[in-house]
Each structure stands twice: as C-alpha cells, then as structure tokens.
C-alpha positions in Angstrom: 3.4 -14.8 -108.4 4.3 -17.9 -110.3 1.4 -20.3 -111.1 1.5 -23.6 -112.8 -1.6 -25.2 -114.4 -1.7 -28.8 -115.3 -4.7 -30.5 -116.8 -5.1 -34.3 -116.7 -8.3 -35.6 -118.1 -11.0 -33.6 -116.6 -9.1 -32.2 -113.6 -7.1 -29.1 -113.5 -4.2 -28.7 -110.8 -3.4 -25.1 -110.1 -0.2 -24.6 -108.2 0.6 -21.1 -106.9 4.1 -20.3 -105.7 4.6 -17.7 -102.8 1.6 -15.9 -101.1 -2.1 -15.4 -101.7 -3.2 -11.9 -101.0 -5.2 -9.1 -102.6 -2.4 -8.4 -105.0 -2.1 -11.9 -106.3 -5.7 -12.8 -106.3 -6.5 -11.4 -109.7 -3.9 -13.7 -111.5 -5.1 -16.7 -109.7 -8.8 -16.0 -110.6 -7.6 -15.5 -114.2 -6.0 -18.9 -114.2 -9.4 -20.5 -113.2 -11.1 -18.4 -115.8 -8.8 -19.7 -118.6 -9.6 -23.4 -117.8 -11.5 -25.1 -120.7 -15.1 -26.0 -120.3 -14.2 -29.7 -120.2 -12.5 -29.4 -116.8 -14.9 -30.4 -114.0 -12.4 -30.8 -111.2 -10.3 -27.9 -109.8 -7.5 -29.0 -107.4 -5.6 -26.2 -105.7 -2.1 -27.6 -104.8 -0.9 -25.4 -102.0 2.4 -27.2 -101.2 4.4 -24.2 -102.4 2.1 -21.5 -100.6 3.8 -19.9 -97.6 1.1 -17.5 -96.6 -2.6 -16.5 -97.3 -4.9 -14.0 -95.9 -8.7 -13.5 -96.5 -8.0 -13.4 -100.2 -7.2 -17.0 -100.0 -10.5 -17.8 -98.3 -12.3 -15.8 -101.2 -10.4 -17.7 -103.7 -10.8 -21.3 -102.4 -14.6 -20.8 -101.4 -15.7 -18.8 -104.5 -18.3 -20.8 -106.5 -17.0 -22.2 -109.6 -19.8 -23.3 -111.8 -19.7 -27.0 -112.9 -16.4 -27.7 -111.1 -15.6 -29.4 -107.8 -13.0 -27.6 -105.9 -10.6 -29.4 -103.6 -7.3 -28.5 -101.9 -4.1 -30.5 -101.2 -0.8 -29.7 -99.8 -1.8 -27.4 -97.1 1.0 -26.0 -94.9 0.6 -24.7 -91.3 -0.4 -21.1 -91.9 -2.9 -21.7 -94.7 -4.4 -24.7 -92.7 -4.7 -22.6 -89.6 -6.6 -19.9 -91.4 -8.9 -22.4 -92.9 -9.6 -24.1 -89.6 -10.1 -20.6 -87.8 -12.5 -19.6 -90.6 -14.4 -22.9 -90.6 -14.7 -22.7 -86.8 -16.0 -19.2 -86.7 -18.3 -19.5 -89.8 -18.9 -23.1 -90.5 -21.7 -22.6 -93.0 -19.6 -20.3 -95.1 -16.4 -22.2 -94.9 -17.3 -25.8 -95.1 -14.0 -27.7 -95.0 -15.4 -31.0 -95.6 -16.2 -29.8 -99.2 -12.8 -28.3 -99.8 -10.9 -31.2 -98.1 -13.1 -34.3 -98.5 -10.7 -36.7 -96.9 -10.3 -34.8 -93.7 -11.6 -36.6 -90.6 -14.7 -34.9 -89.1 -13.2 -34.6 -85.7 -10.4 -32.5 -86.9 -12.9 -29.9 -88.4 -14.3 -29.1 -84.9 -11.0 -29.3 -83.1 -9.3 -25.9 -82.0 -5.7 -25.6 -81.7 
C-alpha cells in the first residue's frame, strides 16, 4: 500500500491508496505512530481508497491521544460501511465525531 503523509501546521493528512484490510492496517498505524507530537489534528483523506473492511473501522475509530481524527473523500463502499456500522453500533461508531460536517439526518438514514 502506498501512503502519503502531509503535515501543515498542527494537522497531518494521511492519504492511503488502495484498500484497507488486516494486511495493510499495520503500515497505516505506523504512519500515525510516526507523526510528531506537535500534530493535534489527524485527517484521513480516503479519496483514493477503493475498499475497506472492519480493519478500516478499527483504524478510523481507534483512540489517538491528543489528536482529533476526521475523514474526508469518502467513496461509496467505505461510506456505506461506516453508515452500517454507525446504524448498528451508534455508540461505538459515532460518525458525527469522525465526519463533523455531515448533517444529522444522514446519520440515521438507511440506504
């Protein structure tokens, strides 16, 4: 998997290319672990992500101390997975935290 990390001020943008699964999860976690302590915002840019499974949920909702995590560029399959997870387990997968600009009505709407 290719991963691009860009740091601007106190925000890191991590862009994975391809798929997130159990095989690619360690390299993505390593990218987060390498961020300097001055980074307080973590933005996952998923524009180039074609697929994710439960490993993506683990990655996106894993607690990252002292960093606010958000997501941008969600494509159809990753978005559908997030919405199903949030619908089934709303306390665990709080999309309002991960995607703060999403209208509240979208969170409760099933496809």
